[in-house]
C-alpha positions in Angstrom: 115.7 33.1 -37.4 114.1 32.4 -34.1 116.1 30.3 -31.6 112.9 28.4 -30.8 112.8 27.2 -34.4 116.4 26.5 -35.0 119.2 27.9 -32.9 121.3 30.3 -35.0 124.8 29.3 -33.8 124.2 25.9 -35.2 123.8 27.3 -38.7 127.5 27.9 -38.6 130.5 27.2 -40.8 129.8 30.1 -43.0 132.6 32.0 -44.2 134.7 34.2 -43.7 132.6 36.9 -46.4 134.9 37.2 -44.6 135.9 34.5 -45.5 136.9 36.4 -48.6 138.6 39.4 -47.1 142.1 39.1 -46.1 142.2 38.9 -42.3 138.6 38.1 -41.9 137.0 36.0 -39.2 134.1 33.5 -39.5 131.5 35.9 -40.6 129.4 35.6 -43.8 130.3 39.0 -45.1 128.2 39.6 -48.2 126.6 42.8 -47.1 127.6 42.8 -43.4 130.3 42.5 -40.9 133.8 44.0 -40.9 135.5 44.5 -44.2 139.2 44.4 -43.5 142.4 44.2 -45.4 145.6 46.1 -46.3 144.3 49.1 -48.3 144.2 52.8 -47.2 141.4 53.8 -45.0 141.3 51.0 -42.4 138.4 48.7 -41.9 134.7 49.3 -42.3 131.7 48.0 -40.3 128.3 48.4 -42.0 127.6 51.3 -39.6 130.7 53.3 -40.4 130.4 52.4 -44.1 126.9 53.9 -44.3 128.1 57.0 -42.5 130.8 57.6 -45.1 129.5 56.2 -48.3 128.0 59.4 -49.6 131.2 61.4 -49.3 133.2 58.6 -50.8 130.7 58.4 -53.7 131.0 62.1 -54.3 134.8 62.0 -54.3 134.6 59.0 -56.7 132.4 61.0 -59.1 134.7 64.0 -59.0 138.0 62.0 -59.2 137.3 58.5 -60.6 141.0 57.9 -61.1 141.8 58.3 -57.4 142.7 54.6 -56.6 142.8 55.1 -52.8 139.4 56.6 -52.7 138.0 54.0 -55.1 139.3 51.3 -52.8 137.7 52.9 -49.8 134.5 53.4 -51.7 134.5 49.8 -52.9 135.0 48.6 -49.4 132.1 50.6 -48.1 129.9 49.3 -50.9 130.8 45.7 -50.0 130.1 46.4 -46.4 126.7 47.6 -47.2 125.8 44.7 -49.5 126.5 46.4 -52.8 129.1 44.0 -54.1 128.1 44.3 -57.8 128.5 48.1 -57.7 131.9 47.7 -55.9 133.0 45.5 -58.8 132.0 48.2 -61.3 133.9 50.9 -59.4 137.0 48.8 -58.8 137.1 47.4 -62.4 137.1 50.9 -63.8 140.1 52.0 -61.7 141.9 48.7 -62.1 141.9 49.1 -65.9 143.8 52.4 -65.4 146.1 51.1 -62.7 146.8 47.4 -63.2 150.1 47.4 -61.3 148.5 48.6 -58.0 148.7 45.5 -55.9 146.4 46.7 -53.2 143.8 47.7 -55.8 144.0 44.3 -57.4 143.4 42.7 -54.0 140.3 44.7 -53.4 139.0 44.1 -56.9 139.6 40.3 -56.5 137.7 40.3 -53.2 134.8 42.1 -54.8 134.7 39.6 -57.7 134.6 36.8 -55.2 131.7 38.5 -53.4 129.6 38.3 -56.6 130.6 34.7 -57.4 133.0 35.3 -60.2 135.5 32.9 -58.7 137.8 32.1 -61.7 138.2 35.8 -62.5 138.8 36.6 -58.9 141.6 34.1 -58.7 143.2 35.5 -61.8 143.0 39.1 -60.4 144.3 38.0 -56.9 147.2 36.3 -58.6 148.3 39.8 -59.7 147.7 41.2 -56.2 151.1 40.2 -54.8 154.5 39.2 -56.1 156.2 35.8 -55.8 159.1 37.3 -54.0 156.8 39.2 -51.6 153.8 36.9 -51.0 150.9 38.4 -48.9 149.3 36.0 -46.5 146.0 38.0 -46.8 145.9 37.2 -50.5 146.6 33.6 -49.8 143.8 33.6 -47.3 141.3 35.1 -49.8 142.4 32.7 -52.6 142.1 29.7 -50.3 138.6 30.7 -49.3 137.6 31.0 -52.9 138.9 27.5 -53.6 136.8 26.3 -50.6 133.7 27.9 -52.2 134.5 26.1 -55.4 134.8 22.7 -53.6 138.5 22.5 -54.1 139.5 21.9 -50.5 142.9 20.4 -51.1 144.1 23.5 -52.9 142.4 25.7 -50.3 144.2 24.0 -47.4 147.6 24.2 -49.1 147.2 27.9 -49.5 146.0 28.4 -45.9 149.1 26.6 -44.8 151.2 28.8 -47.0 149.6 31.8 -45.3 150.4 30.4 -41.9 154.1 30.1 -42.9 154.1 33.8 -43.4 151.9 34.7 -40.5 152.2 31.9 -37.9 149.2 31.7 -35.6 147.1 34.2 -37.5 143.6 33.6 -36.2 141.7 34.5 -39.4 143.7 32.0 -41.4 143.3 29.3 -38.7 139.6 29.9 -38.5 139.2 29.5 -42.3 141.4 26.5 -42.3 139.2 25.0 -39.6 136.2 25.6 -41.7 137.8 24.0 -44.7 138.6 20.9 -42.7 135.0 20.8 -41.4 133.6 21.2 -44.9 135.8 18.2 -45.8 134.4 16.3 -42.8 137.9 16.2 -41.3 136.6 17.0 -37.8 139.7 16.4 -35.7 141.8 18.7 -38.0 139.0 21.2 -37.9 138.9 21.2 -34.1 142.7 21.6 -33.9 142.7 24.7 -36.1 139.6 26.2 -34.5 141.0 25.7 -31.0 144.1 27.6 -32.0 142.0 30.4 -33.6 139.7 30.6 -30.5 142.6 30.9 -28.2 143.8 34.1 -29.9 142.8 37.5 -28.3 141.3 38.6 -31.6 138.9 35.6 -31.9 135.3 36.4 -31.7 132.2 34.5 -30.7 131.7 33.1 -34.2 135.0 31.2 -34.0 134.1 29.7 -30.6 130.6 28.8 -31.8 132.1 27.0 -34.8 134.4 25.2 -32.5 131.4 24.2 -30.4 129.7 22.8 -33.5 132.7 20.8 -34.5 133.2 19.4 -31.0 129.5 18.5 -30.9 129.6 16.8 -34.2 132.2 14.5 -32.7 129.7 13.5 -30.0 131.2 15.5 -27.1 128.0 17.4 -26.4 128.8 18.5 -22.8 132.1 20.0 -24.0 130.3 21.7 -26.9 127.8 23.2 -24.5 130.6 24.5 -22.2 132.2 26.2 -25.2 128.9 27.7 -26.3 128.2 29.1 -22.9 131.1 31.4 -23.1 129.1 33.6 -25.5 125.5 32.6 -25.2 122.9 32.6 -22.4 122.9 29.2 -20.7 119.4 28.3 -22.0 120.3 29.1 -25.6 123.6 27.2 -25.4 121.7 24.2 -24.0 119.1 24.5 -26.7 121.7 24.7 -29.4 123.4 21.5 -28.2 120.1 19.7 -27.8 119.3 20.5 -31.4 122.8 19.3 -32.5 122.4 16.1 -30.5 119.1 15.5 -32.1 120.5 16.2 -35.6 123.4 13.8 -35.1 121.3 11.1 -33.5 118.5 11.2 -36.0 120.8 10.9 -39.0 123.0 8.2 -37.4 125.9 10.6 -37.5 127.3 9.6 -34.1 127.3 5.9 -35.1 129.3 6.8 -38.2 131.7 8.8 -36.1 132.3 6.0 -33.7 132.7 3.5 -36.4 135.3 5.6 -38.2 137.1 6.2 -34.8 137.4 2.4 -34.4 138.9 2.1 -37.8 141.2 5.0 -37.2 139.8 6.7 -40.3 138.9 10.4 -40.6 135.6 11.2 -38.9 132.8 11.7 -41.4 129.4 12.3 -39.9 126.5 11.4 -42.1 124.8 14.7 -41.3 124.4 17.0 -44.3 127.5 19.2 -45.0 127.6 22.7 -43.4 127.0 25.7 -45.6 130.2 26.6 -47.5 132.2 29.8 -46.8 131.0 32.9 -48.5 132.9 35.8 -49.7 
């Protein structure tokens, strides 16, 4: 989308596809971005996935029971926008190996990618043990709850994940998104600031922080944050658009009124797009 029409960084608060991979940042990852997690084979970008997908497919055809290869193949399929095929591949292997926790995690992520949320939650519940909880699985489950509009349950799971992995930026980024989607802007800002301060944070985290700061009426500060990753003219244009959106929809007046009452800040602007898996 052209910046001259609507600056892209303001169409933020998208998930972590990325939201739905364990350890993801704020990328909408159906079909793109890094696909990360705790399975054999490391992470995939779309470029590396496309380079390897044919060999992974050949291995899958010759040895469909090879769970490790199936997981790598499923990950590559997800990274290249073929989530439905990833579900089919992983489902076939999961039927044969239902006690493979890593496999269940990948299968649950793929189910979330295609919008089968309830089934994804059931599968992910079998992807770790109560005595050995996995913060990555909590992160995935929480992001699914956010997509279902169940923010209270989502935020509880993000906090559970942070108890296991304190300061983990992917969880903090998703928690910040969850608060933003609930119009809890101060809490969103706090979580996103912590995520943005981490060395592994990327520009999408900072741009979401800029958006949340701007929605609270602190436009100069929002522009300063945006300038860390964007050309000055683009950062200025983004904030100008945000200021116009907030002003036209009376959002800033609503924010100030809620501040005077000491209530959570709830701008009248339409809610950001929900996280995607």
